[in-house]
C-alpha positions as CSV (number, residue, x, y, z in Angstrom):
1,M,0.7,35.1,61.1
2,I,2.7,38.6,61.9
3,Q,0.6,41.5,63.4
4,I,2.0,44.8,63.8
5,R,0.4,46.4,66.6
6,N,0.3,50.1,68.0
7,V,1.8,51.4,64.0
8,T,0.9,54.8,62.9
9,I,-0.2,53.6,58.9
10,I,0.8,56.5,56.1
11,N,-1.6,55.7,53.4
12,E,-3.9,56.9,50.9
13,G,-3.5,60.0,52.1
14,R,-4.2,59.7,55.4
15,R,-2.1,58.8,58.8
16,F,-4.0,56.8,61.5
17,K,-3.2,54.3,64.4
18,A,-3.9,50.8,63.8
19,N,-2.9,47.0,64.2
20,V,-1.9,45.3,60.7
21,L,-2.6,41.3,60.7
22,I,-0.2,39.4,58.0
23,E,-1.7,36.1,57.0
24,G,1.0,34.4,54.5
25,E,1.6,37.1,51.7
26,R,-1.2,39.4,52.3
27,I,-2.5,41.8,54.2
28,K,-5.5,40.4,56.2
29,T,-7.2,43.0,58.5
30,I,-6.2,46.6,59.1
31,A,-7.8,47.2,62.8
32,T,-8.3,50.6,64.4
33,F,-8.4,50.6,68.1
34,P,-9.7,48.8,70.1
35,A,-8.3,45.4,68.5
36,K,-7.5,42.3,70.2
37,V,-4.0,40.3,70.4
38,E,-3.5,37.7,67.8
39,E,-2.8,34.6,70.1
40,T,-0.9,32.7,67.3
41,A,0.6,35.6,65.8
42,N,4.2,36.8,65.8
43,V,3.7,40.4,67.2
44,I,5.6,43.6,66.5
45,D,4.9,46.5,68.6
46,A,5.5,49.4,66.7
47,E,4.8,52.0,69.1
48,G,6.1,54.9,67.5
49,L,6.8,53.6,63.9
50,W,5.0,54.7,60.8
51,L,4.0,52.0,58.5
52,L,4.5,52.7,54.5
53,P,3.4,50.8,51.8
54,G,6.8,49.2,50.0
55,L,8.3,51.5,47.6
56,I,7.8,50.5,44.0
57,D,11.1,52.1,42.3
58,D,10.1,51.9,38.3
59,Q,13.3,53.1,37.0
60,V,16.8,51.1,38.0
61,H,19.7,49.5,36.7
62,F,20.7,46.5,38.5
63,R,23.5,45.8,35.7
64,E,22.8,42.1,35.4
65,P,23.6,40.5,32.9
66,G,27.1,41.3,31.8
67,L,27.9,44.2,34.2
68,T,28.1,42.4,37.3
69,H,31.5,43.8,38.4
70,K,29.8,47.0,39.6
71,G,26.2,45.5,40.5
72,D,24.0,42.6,40.0
73,I,20.3,41.5,40.9
74,H,21.1,40.1,44.3
75,S,23.6,42.7,45.8
76,E,21.3,45.7,44.8
77,S,17.9,44.4,45.3
78,R,19.5,43.9,48.5
79,A,20.3,47.3,49.3
80,G,17.1,48.2,47.8
81,V,15.0,46.4,50.8
82,A,17.2,48.1,53.4
83,G,16.2,51.2,51.8
84,G,12.3,50.4,51.8
85,I,11.7,49.5,48.0
86,T,9.7,46.2,47.4
87,S,9.5,46.5,43.7
88,F,11.6,47.2,41.2
89,M,11.5,47.5,37.5
90,D,15.0,47.2,35.6
91,M,16.2,48.6,32.5
92,P,17.4,47.1,29.6
93,N,21.0,48.6,28.9
94,T,22.7,45.3,29.9
95,V,25.4,43.4,28.2
96,P,23.5,41.6,26.3
97,Q,20.9,44.5,25.5
98,T,17.8,43.5,26.6
99,V,16.0,44.3,23.2
100,T,14.5,40.6,22.3
101,I,12.0,38.5,24.4
102,A,14.5,36.0,25.0
103,A,16.7,38.3,26.4
104,L,13.4,39.7,28.5
105,N,12.7,36.1,30.0
106,D,16.2,35.4,30.7
107,K,16.0,38.2,33.0
108,F,12.7,37.3,34.4
109,E,15.0,33.5,35.4
110,R,17.7,35.4,36.7
111,A,15.9,37.5,39.1
112,S,14.0,34.6,40.0
113,R,16.6,32.9,41.3
114,T,18.5,35.7,43.3
115,S,16.1,38.7,43.9
116,L,14.9,40.0,47.0
117,A,12.6,42.0,46.0
118,N,9.8,41.9,43.4
119,Y,10.8,42.5,40.1
120,T,9.9,42.9,36.7
121,F,11.8,44.2,33.7
122,F,11.4,47.0,30.4
123,I,12.4,45.7,26.7
124,G,14.5,48.0,25.0
125,A,13.4,50.0,21.8
126,T,16.6,49.8,19.1
127,N,16.5,51.4,15.3
128,D,15.4,47.9,14.0
129,N,13.6,45.9,16.7
130,T,10.0,47.1,16.3
131,D,8.7,44.1,15.2
132,E,9.9,42.5,18.1
133,L,8.3,45.1,20.4
134,T,4.9,44.3,19.0
135,K,4.9,40.7,19.9
136,A,2.8,39.2,22.2
137,G,5.8,38.2,24.6
138,A,6.6,41.6,25.1
139,K,3.9,42.3,27.1
140,R,5.5,40.9,30.0
141,A,7.6,43.6,30.3
142,A,6.7,46.6,32.4
143,A,6.8,48.9,29.4
144,V,9.0,49.5,26.5
145,K,12.2,51.6,27.1
146,V,13.1,54.1,24.5
147,F,16.6,56.1,24.5
148,M,15.9,59.4,22.6
149,G,19.2,60.3,24.2
150,A,22.5,58.4,24.5
151,S,23.4,57.2,27.9
152,T,25.2,54.1,29.3
153,G,25.0,51.1,26.9
154,N,24.4,53.2,23.8
155,M,20.5,52.4,23.0
156,L,20.2,55.5,21.1
157,V,16.9,55.3,18.8
158,D,17.3,58.2,16.5
159,D,16.0,57.1,13.4
160,A,12.7,59.3,12.6
161,D,10.7,56.6,10.7
162,T,12.0,53.9,13.5
163,L,10.2,56.5,16.3
164,E,7.1,57.0,14.1
165,R,6.4,53.3,14.0
166,I,7.5,52.8,17.8
167,F,4.9,55.6,18.7
168,S,2.2,54.4,16.2
169,E,2.3,50.4,16.5
170,V,3.4,49.7,20.1
171,N,0.4,49.1,22.3
172,H,2.2,49.4,25.5
173,I,3.5,52.1,27.7
174,I,6.6,53.9,26.4
175,A,9.2,55.3,28.5
176,V,11.6,57.5,27.5
177,H,15.0,58.6,27.9
178,C,14.7,62.2,26.6
179,E,18.0,64.3,25.5
180,D,18.7,65.6,22.0
181,E,22.1,64.6,20.5
182,T,22.2,67.3,18.1
183,V,22.3,69.9,20.9
184,I,24.5,67.6,22.9
185,A,26.9,67.4,20.5
186,A,26.9,71.3,19.2
187,N,27.5,72.0,22.9
188,K,30.4,70.1,23.2
189,A,32.1,71.0,20.4
190,R,31.9,74.6,21.5
191,F,33.1,73.9,24.7
192,I,36.0,71.8,23.5
193,E,36.9,74.4,20.9
194,E,37.1,77.1,23.7
195,Y,38.4,75.2,26.7
196,G,39.7,71.9,25.2
197,E,38.8,68.5,26.2
198,N,39.9,68.4,29.7
199,L,36.3,69.7,30.9
200,D,35.6,69.1,34.5
201,V,32.2,68.1,35.5
202,T,30.7,71.7,35.7
203,F,30.4,71.4,32.3
204,H,28.2,68.4,32.1
205,S,24.8,70.6,32.7
206,K,25.9,73.2,30.2
207,I,26.4,70.2,27.6
208,R,23.7,68.0,28.6
209,D,21.6,71.8,29.0
210,V,17.8,72.6,29.1
211,E,17.4,72.9,25.5
212,A,19.0,69.2,25.0
213,C,15.8,68.0,27.1
214,Y,13.4,69.8,25.9
215,R,13.5,69.8,22.6
216,S,13.8,65.6,23.0
217,S,10.8,65.6,25.3
218,S,8.4,68.0,23.5
219,E,9.4,65.8,20.0
220,A,8.5,62.5,22.7
221,V,4.9,64.4,23.5
222,R,4.4,65.5,19.9
223,L,4.7,61.9,18.8
224,A,2.6,60.5,21.6
225,K,-0.1,62.9,21.0
226,K,0.0,62.5,17.2
227,H,-0.2,58.6,17.7
228,R,-2.2,58.8,20.7
229,A,0.5,56.4,22.6
230,R,0.9,56.4,26.3
231,L,4.2,58.2,26.7
232,H,6.2,58.2,30.4
233,L,8.4,60.7,30.5
234,F,11.5,59.4,32.8
235,H,13.3,61.5,35.1
236,L,12.9,64.9,34.2
237,S,15.4,67.6,35.1
238,T,14.4,71.4,34.0
239,A,11.7,73.4,34.8
240,K,11.1,74.1,31.1
241,E,9.8,70.6,30.3
242,L,7.2,71.3,33.0
243,S,5.5,73.0,30.2
244,L,4.5,70.0,28.4
245,L,2.9,68.5,31.7
246,E,-0.5,68.7,33.0
247,A,-1.7,68.9,36.2
248,K,-4.7,66.4,36.8
249,P,-5.5,62.8,38.2
250,L,-3.2,60.5,37.0
251,E,-5.9,58.3,35.5
252,E,-6.9,61.0,33.1
253,K,-3.5,61.5,31.8
254,Q,-2.2,60.1,28.2
255,I,1.1,60.9,29.2
256,T,3.1,61.0,33.0
257,A,6.0,62.0,34.4
258,E,8.7,60.7,36.7
259,V,11.4,62.6,38.7
260,C,14.6,61.2,40.4
261,V,15.5,61.7,43.8
262,H,18.9,63.1,42.9
263,H,17.3,65.9,40.8
264,L,15.1,66.9,43.8
265,W,18.2,66.7,46.2
266,F,21.0,68.2,44.6
267,T,21.7,71.2,42.2
268,D,24.7,72.2,40.0
269,E,26.3,74.2,42.7
270,D,27.1,70.7,44.5
271,Y,29.3,69.6,42.0
272,A,32.0,71.8,43.7
273,T,31.9,69.2,46.5
274,K,30.4,66.0,45.0
275,G,32.1,66.2,41.8
276,N,31.7,63.3,39.2
277,L,29.9,61.3,42.3
278,I,26.7,63.4,40.7
279,K,27.3,63.3,37.4
280,W,24.1,61.7,36.1
281,N,22.3,61.8,32.6
282,P,20.2,63.9,32.5
283,A,22.8,66.6,34.4
284,I,21.8,68.0,37.6
285,K,20.7,71.4,36.9
286,S,20.2,74.6,38.6
287,R,18.5,75.4,42.1
288,A,15.5,77.0,39.6
289,D,15.0,73.8,37.9
290,R,15.0,71.4,41.1
291,D,12.8,74.0,43.2
292,A,10.1,74.0,39.8
293,L,10.2,70.3,40.0
294,R,9.8,70.0,43.5
295,R,6.9,72.3,43.1
296,A,5.2,70.4,39.9
297,L,5.7,67.2,42.2
298,I,2.8,68.7,44.4
299,E,1.0,70.1,42.1
300,G,0.7,66.7,40.1
301,K,2.1,67.5,37.4
302,I,4.8,64.9,38.0
303,D,3.6,61.6,39.0
304,V,6.2,59.3,40.1
305,V,9.3,59.9,42.3
306,A,12.2,56.8,41.2
307,T,16.1,56.7,41.5
308,D,17.4,55.8,38.7
309,H,19.7,53.7,40.4
310,A,22.8,53.0,38.2
311,P,26.0,52.2,39.9
312,H,29.4,52.2,38.5
313,T,32.8,51.8,40.0
314,L,34.8,54.5,41.5
315,P,37.4,54.5,38.7
316,E,34.5,54.5,36.2
317,K,33.5,57.8,37.6
318,A,37.1,59.1,37.6
319,G,38.1,61.4,34.6
320,S,37.2,64.7,33.2
321,C,33.7,65.6,32.4
322,L,33.5,64.2,29.1
323,K,35.0,60.7,30.4
324,A,33.9,59.7,33.7
325,A,30.5,57.6,33.7
326,S,27.3,59.1,34.3
327,G,25.1,57.5,36.8
328,G,25.2,56.6,40.7
329,P,23.8,54.5,43.8
330,M,20.5,55.4,45.5
331,V,17.8,52.8,46.3
332,Q,19.6,52.3,49.9
333,H,19.0,56.0,50.7
334,A,15.8,57.4,48.2
335,L,13.5,56.8,50.8
336,T,15.6,58.5,53.7
337,V,16.2,61.3,51.4
338,M,12.6,61.9,50.4
339,L,11.8,61.4,54.2
340,E,14.6,64.3,55.1
341,M,12.6,66.5,52.5
342,C,9.7,66.2,54.8
343,R,11.5,67.0,57.7
344,Q,12.9,70.0,56.0
345,G,9.1,71.2,55.3
346,I,9.2,70.5,51.4
347,F,6.6,67.6,51.2
348,T,4.4,65.7,53.0
349,E,4.8,62.3,53.9
350,E,1.5,61.7,52.6
351,L,2.8,63.0,49.2
352,V,5.9,60.7,49.5
353,V,3.9,57.7,49.9
354,E,1.9,58.5,47.1
355,K,4.3,59.3,44.5
356,T,6.6,56.4,45.6
357,A,4.1,53.6,46.1
358,H,0.6,54.6,45.0
359,A,1.3,56.2,41.7
360,P,3.6,53.6,40.4
361,A,1.1,50.8,41.2
362,R,-1.6,52.6,39.1
363,L,0.4,54.2,36.3
364,F,1.9,50.4,35.4
365,G,-1.4,48.6,36.4
366,I,0.2,46.5,39.3
367,K,-2.0,43.9,40.8
368,D,-2.5,44.3,44.2
369,R,0.7,45.9,45.3
370,G,1.4,49.5,45.9
371,F,-1.3,50.3,49.0
372,I,-1.8,49.1,52.4
373,R,-5.2,47.4,52.1
374,E,-6.7,44.2,52.8
375,G,-5.7,41.4,50.6
376,Y,-2.9,43.3,49.2
377,Y,0.5,41.6,49.1
378,A,2.2,42.8,52.4
379,D,4.9,44.9,50.7
380,L,5.6,47.1,54.1
381,V,7.8,49.6,55.2
382,L,8.4,50.2,59.3
383,V,10.3,53.5,59.5
384,D,11.5,54.7,62.7
385,P,10.9,58.6,62.2
386,N,13.1,59.5,65.4
387,H,16.4,57.5,64.4
388,T,19.4,59.9,63.5
389,W,22.1,58.1,61.4
390,T,24.8,59.3,59.0
391,V,25.9,57.7,55.6
392,S,29.5,56.1,55.8
393,K,31.3,53.6,53.8
394,D,31.0,51.4,56.9
395,N,27.2,51.2,56.2
396,L,26.8,50.9,52.6
397,L,25.2,48.0,50.6
398,Y,25.8,48.9,47.2
399,K,28.2,46.5,45.2
400,C,30.1,49.8,44.1
401,G,31.1,50.5,47.5
402,W,30.4,54.1,47.4
403,S,27.3,56.7,47.6
404,P,27.1,60.4,46.7
405,M,25.3,60.5,50.2
406,E,27.9,59.9,52.5
407,G,28.6,62.3,54.9
408,V,24.7,63.1,55.1
409,T,23.0,62.9,58.5
410,F,19.5,61.6,58.1
411,S,16.5,62.1,61.0
412,S,14.9,58.6,60.1
413,K,15.6,55.3,59.2
414,V,13.9,52.1,57.8
415,Q,13.7,49.4,60.8
416,T,11.9,46.8,58.9
417,T,10.9,45.8,55.3
418,F,8.2,43.0,54.5
419,V,8.1,41.5,51.2
420,N,5.2,39.4,50.5
421,G,4.6,39.3,54.1
422,V,8.4,38.0,54.8
423,P,10.3,40.6,57.1
424,V,13.3,40.6,54.5
425,Y,15.2,43.3,55.8
426,D,15.4,43.8,59.8
427,N,17.6,46.1,61.8
428,G,20.4,45.1,59.7
429,R,19.7,41.6,59.1
430,F,18.6,40.0,56.0
431,N,16.4,36.5,55.1
432,E,18.8,35.6,52.5
433,T,16.7,32.5,52.0
434,F,14.2,34.9,50.6
435,R,13.2,35.5,46.5
436,G,10.8,38.1,45.4
437,K,8.3,37.5,43.0
438,E,7.3,38.7,39.4
439,L,4.5,41.6,39.3
440,A,1.5,41.0,37.7
441,F,0.0,43.7,35.7
442,S,-4.1,44.6,35.4
443,S,-5.8,47.5,33.9
444,R,-4.7,50.9,34.9
445,N,-8.2,51.7,35.6
446,E,-9.1,49.7,38.4
447,F,-7.5,51.5,40.6
């Protein structure tokens, strides 16, 4: 048993001081004061620390199989737990692509052997695999991922009849990357004609612009409404797309949305100093777009905060706007970035917990996780809210060896991360013998 004493819990919109007793994999008791010391427990005096539910990251690219020179399930889950992420949902654009039930099952088997966090995977749609997506085995996946815009791995689904079939036949959450390829191609051709092919990164948000995002997102919403499908819009990046969403309780929504940490932190002004390191798809856009996304998160139009963690090597990130790879690593720093925005008065810690832990659990129907509750798995993060530190090469854990957050000084730090009751990360030390569990799902309406 482990007893965390004198800790400030931030959970379900409240903060209060308590003792938390962990027995085995789960939380046994949450006792407000006075509470006795459990003599047989390993006692952690957490005076001055915060206890949060572990983050559930609903969008990561851990690059296994096939792209493991820049990340793998072990290396990136290790970085994730150091950043307070206790569960992740991995994307299908690997090599081979996760577009069959056999490939999906292979990923689960890999994770069972190497992951330090709990895990699940998406199965990906293509222009010709709808029959696979409707088989019973596909329900083992967290959801079906549809690329309605090409990104790393080129899994673009651009056939209109296929999209109609997916939205009408797939009885699962449909999670979508939305960028319109017609708009992108026209923008690219126009800028190449005017400026040549050696375009710098500032052109990225002009090529993959607001209209490219909105046209695709609005089409996904149209299809979802037409076929009464459950749609989840990944990584919104524009103010215009927010007109497609409603501010109401998550459980009442047919259409939900995610925003990524980098779209809440950076703006296109940062291209001047960060260059290709902040080249993502969808692109980082204007300050007005970023501020609108922040407001939408607070208002409840946007439901989930995720990372879209997508490591590449530095050579892959080099070159012109048209050649440099899109994506970057974020799992080690996502929570500290969000808490820094709380320190700046942008968000509250209660909102961060809601959008990074509670909401993903409710949206996907994850069983017994995402909350600090008696009987739930002890997926927990101890945070020191007054620990100043600076991101540098020396403290990075990503296999790719770089971060767009290098040089940033944060005001809080993850001290300990518990996964299924085990302190997998503790003050820079890892329990490398531990392995996470496959996430189990129940009805969204049970929460």
